[in-house]
N, C-alpha and C positions, 0 to 999 in steps of 0.2 A: 258563648258558651265560655271562652277562657274568663277567670277571672270571676268567675261566679261564685257568691256565697250563699249559702241556703241558712235560715236561721230557725230554729225550733224554740222548743218550750226549754228544754233541757240539754240540747246541745247543737251545735253547728257543722253543716257541712262547708268547708272551705278548700279550694283547689289543693290539690296535691302540691307539693313543692319538691324540691331536691332534699332539704331539711327532713325531710319524712320518711326518706329512703332507709336509714339506717333502721327505723321503728317497724318499717314494711317486712323487712329482710327478717328481722327477727322475730316476728308474730308468726310470720309464715313457715318459719323455722321451728317454732315452738312445738313439742312433741304432742302438749293436752288441743293446743289449737288447730294443728294437723289433722287430729283425727275427724274433724268435722269438714274437712277439705276434701277435693275431690282432686287432687295434684298429686304426682310423685315426685317431682324435683324437689331438690333444696333448690335455695335461694343463695346468690353471692352477691355481697356489696357490686361489684365490680359491674356485672351483671346485668344489675338491676339499675343502677345507674345508667347502662346505656339503653337499655328499654326504656327509662324515662326521657332520656333526651331524645330517643326515637319518635317517641307517641307525641310531645310537644305540638306536633303540626298533624296529627291526626285527628280528623273530623270523625272518624268512626268511633271514637269512646271519648268519655269524659272522668275522670277521677277524681275521688274527694278525699280529705284525711278528715274522720270526724273526730271532735274535741267537745268536752264539755264547755259549758257557758264560762268556767274558768279558766278554758285554755288547755286543757289536761288532752293530750292526744289519746283515744282509745281504739282507735281502728280504720280502716279503710273501707270505701263504698264506690262503685262507679257501676258505668254503663260500657259495654263492651257490643262490637260488630252493631253500632247502630245505622238502622239501614234508611234511610229517606224515603226511600222509594215505597219499602213496605210499610215504614215505620214501626219499626221494631227495634226490639234491644235485647240485650242480654244484662242481667242484674247480677252483680256480686258484692259480698258483705263480709268482711272478716273482722271482729270486734277481738283485738289481739290482747289488751287490759282485760283479764281475768277477773279482776275485782268488780268489772263492770258487767258481767255477765249476770243475767238473769235479773235486769234493771230497769228493760223498755227501752234501753239504747239502741236494740235491733229494731224493733218496733219503730220509734221515733226514726231513726235512720231511713228505714227503708220507704217507710209515708212519704216523707219530707223528698226524698229523691225522685219517688213514683210521681207525686203528685205534680212535682218540677217537669218531670219528663215531657207528662201527657200534657201540659198547659203551654209548656215552653219551647218544647223540642218538638211537639204535635206527633207524637208518639201514640199509636192506639194498640200496641201489645206490648206487652214486657213479659219476658219467659225468664225461667231459673232451673237451675241444674242442682240438684242437693243428694246426699246420701242417703238411704231409707233410716239410716241410724239418727241422725241429726235430727232429733226430736225438736229439740227448741226451733231450729230454723222453720220446719215445718210447719209447727204450730202457729208460729210467727205470718208465714206467708198464707196461710188458710185464713187467717183472720183478717189478713188485708183483702182475701178475694182471690188467692192464687188457686189453682185445680190443677191436681196432677194430670196430664195428658198421657203421661205413657212410661213405663219402666224400661230404661235402656240395660237388657241382660249384660253382665259380666261385661259392661262399656269402658272401664277403667281399671287401670294399676294402681294401687296405693299399696305402699310398702312391701310391694311384693306380691299382693294377693289381688285377683280379679272382683273387681264389686260394681254391684249395679248402681246405677244412677237415676235418680226421677227427674224427669223433664215438668215442670210445672209453667203455666201460663198464666197471664194477666191481662183481661180485657178492659180496657179505659171507661167501660158501662159495670164492669165489674167490681171495680176499685172502690174498697172501704176505707178512707182513712178512718184508722183507731184510734192514733196516737195524740187524739183529746184537741185536735186545731180546728 
């Protein structure tokens, strides 16, 4: 898994490396990006570097940087909680460069990673969490075949307010690679 690069038509998913951490921290702390996330903590560079070093030998996750074919970093995507027994994992994605919002990057990145996860990791189900107001993410996930499996009511505290979280699931046989590959 380590060292895997996944190439699409317009983007490349390459292994996250230490030089990506500054962007990751900046993106996760950007107020406009945070509106789409289900996290409440602020990211700190030192703490994120320690996290990155700790996960280097963690088989339960894979982390990728999303770059354009011109090598412009635009976001991060990954799988967490990879369970080889149940053959499941949680997907997450953050497009930090806002000028790439609405350009199909999210759709292509998710399709690339999901196809790889089903075919190379042997996963049978991928799940995700999203805030109900994150319409772009929900539209993209539904286009791929994700289904809402439930609402976790007042599940998270984001910016001091309780918020619902939608749990979505995608079975291997439901996956629709709509990114044009």
